[in-house]
N, C-alpha and C positions, 0 to 999 in steps of 0.2 A: 765705772763699776755699776753692770746692773740694769744697764739701757741697752734696750732691744735696736737692733741697725742691719739693714741687709750689706751684706757683703759687695763692695766696689769690684765690679768683675771688668769694668772696663779696658783693662791694660791686659787683659788677658787673649789670646790668639781663638779664633773660630779653627773650631772642630767637629767632622761628625759625631757626636755621642748615640747612642743608644741603649737605655735601660728595658731590664723585663724584671717584672714583679706579678707573684700569685699569690691568690687565697683558694680557700676549699670552704664548701657549705657542706653539713653532714645534712642528709634531707631521711626520713621516713618514706614508707612505700609508695603512700598516697601523693607526699610532696616529689619523690622521684616520677610517679605518673603523668603526675600535672605539667611535668619540666619535658619526657620524653612524650608524650602524645597530643602535648600541646594546648591541653583541655583546663589552664584557669582559665579562673571568668574575670581575671585583668587581662588575658590575651597572651601571645607569645613572650611566653620567661623569656627565655635565651634573647628573644630579637629587643627587650624594651631595656633587658643587661645590657648588652650589648651597648645601644645609647647611649644608656646613661652612663655606662663605663667611658665612652668615648667623648660626652661631653663635659664629666666631670675631670677627666686629665685635662680638656682646653681649658678651664677653671682653678687649674691649683691654684695660680699667683693668686687669686680673690679667696680663696679657703684656708690657706696656709701663710701667714700672716707674712713673711720675709723671703718668700720663696721669690725668684725674678719672674716678671712675665716671658712667657718665652716662644716662639713663633715655629712650633713644630709642625712636623715636614710630612709624620704619620703617627699615628694608632691606630693599634690592632688589640683587638679585645676576643680572646675563644676561648672556647667551654670542652670540658672533656667529663664523661659520666665514667664511675670506676666504681666497678665491683666485680670480683670473680668467683665462680661456683664455691669455693671452701668459707665465703666471707672475710677474704683478707682483699684488700683494698690494693688494685694492679692496674697500670696505664691500659688503657684501649683507645683504639680509631674515635679521636673529635668527631661529635653529635653537631657541631656546627665551628664554622668556621671564618669569622667576619672582618674585613678588612678596609678602612678610611686611608684613603689615599693609595694610589697603585703604583705608588714608589718603595722597590723591593729592597729591606734593610736584612744583612746577612749578619745571625745570632749563632753561639756557640750553645752546643747543648748544654742542658744545665740536670744536675742529679736530682734522680725523683725519690730518695730514699727516705725521705720524711714522709712517712706514713702515719693514717688516721688513726689507727686502732691507740696511739699510745697517749691520745687528747684526754681521757679521763682521767689521771690519776687520783688515786683517794686524798681523803682532805684529812690531813693529821689534827686538826682542829675539831671538828666534829664529837661531839661531846657522846652520842650517838644516833642511828641512822635515823633521816627525815619522813614522817608519815607518806604512806603512798600518794603519790601523784600524776593522775592521770593523764597531765599536760609534760610530765617529765619526759625527756630524751631516750628515744631506745638505747640499750647499747650497740659500740659502735659496731657491732659484725649487723645487727639488723638494720645499718643505716646504708644510703649510697652516700658518695663523696661525690661533688660537682666540683670538678678545677677548676677554677677561673685566671686566665693567664690576660694580664694586659703588658703591649713592649708599644714602647714610645720613643720617638727618633727623634732628632734635627738637627740642623746644623749652626753651632751659636756656639756661645762663650762659658755655660754653667750644662751642667749637666742635669736628666732629664728624671733621675729618679724618681725624686718626690711627685712627677705626674703619673711615672706607671704604676705606685704606689696607691696613688688615689683613685685612677681609674682599675683598678681592679677593687681597692676595697667598696668603690659605690655600684660596680655590677656586682661583688656579694650581698650586698644590703639590699640591691634592688630584687634581688632572686630570693632573699627572706621577707621582703615585701611584697611582691609576687605569690608567697608559697605559704603566708602564715594563718592563712585561712585553715588550711588543713593539717599547718606543722609547724606551733608557737613555740616548741623547741627545738626546732633548727640553730644551728651550731656553723658560726663563722667564726674560723682558726686558721692557724697557721701562713698569715699575714706578711709578705717577706720580700725583700730584694733577694732577687737567685744570680741577674747579670747585670754587668754594664759595662760600655768598651767609650774610648774617647777621653780626653782632658787630659790632665798632667799626670795624673793619678792611675792613668792606662785601664786594663781589664780586670773586672773583678768576676769571679766564676764562684758562688757559694757552694759549700761543701755539702 
């Protein structure tokens, strides 16, 4: 009891497995321009973030102690910038779609109902408003939302949920690193699994 151990998957049958995870980064207008116009002093924001996400997914077992080493057949990292004219967040066409490995994997569409403006709840434990801070994040409607999506797949005895989650998380963190010079208040939020298929438990689609 209390001892860590890796689950033995040796007796499980192999099957095709896919997992999709998402994360979101809220950016101010300056950071948005850096991403959109490819003007970051560090280079191409989304290209670097895409490579970081792919690399991280492949290194998941080194980062999460009890994850199995998995021979991934595919890792996708894609990005979308979201904002409409009313200040509400909505889905637009992807501004970059990058694929690692040419093998196509079919996935099921997932809900996009979890929107970003809900991510600033009031703090009931705060006795008084904080003093003005020029580095504080702008209200959600003054920000742009960069959606990160990582798809991982393999044929194996265990799932690739953690690989997808790690890929999405590190891609989002890399966006922050590339943009922090102009937006230290950028927010990373809503990192979660939205889809998985394969294995004994079958399909999962997030609400």
